[in-house]
C-alpha positions in Angstrom: 103.1 88.9 77.8 104.9 88.6 81.1 105.9 91.4 83.5 109.2 93.1 83.0 109.8 94.2 86.6 111.7 91.4 88.3 109.8 91.4 91.5 106.4 91.4 89.7 107.8 88.7 87.4 108.7 86.6 90.4 105.2 86.8 91.8 103.6 86.1 88.4 105.8 83.1 87.7 105.3 81.6 91.1 101.6 82.0 90.9 101.5 80.3 87.4 103.7 77.5 88.7 101.4 77.0 91.7 98.1 77.3 89.9 98.7 76.0 86.3 102.0 74.2 85.8 103.7 71.2 87.3 107.2 72.3 86.3 109.2 75.3 85.0 109.8 73.5 81.8 106.1 73.1 81.2 105.4 76.8 81.9 108.3 77.9 79.6 107.2 75.6 76.8 103.6 76.6 77.0 104.3 80.4 77.2 107.2 80.2 74.8 109.6 81.6 77.3 113.4 81.3 77.3 114.0 79.4 80.5 117.7 80.4 80.8 116.8 84.1 80.5 114.0 83.8 83.0 116.2 82.0 85.5 118.9 84.6 85.0 116.6 87.5 85.6 115.3 86.0 88.8 118.8 84.9 89.9 119.8 88.6 89.7 117.4 89.4 92.4 118.4 86.4 94.6 115.9 83.7 93.5 116.5 80.2 92.1 114.1 77.6 90.9 113.4 74.7 93.3 112.0 71.7 91.4 111.0 70.1 94.6 108.8 73.1 95.6 108.0 74.0 92.0 108.7 77.6 92.6 111.4 80.2 92.9 112.8 80.6 96.4 
């Protein structure tokens, strides 16, 4: 289960990307997450995924 609050979700996802996954695709596949929905939720609070940094910035 992932956090519903967008700011907590941002922290959770970035921590998972930093500690456990080498890409957003790998995280979404492993956790069975809808990448588009996740990106939209975080885009709504001003963050986009940076593949170069492997985090939302």
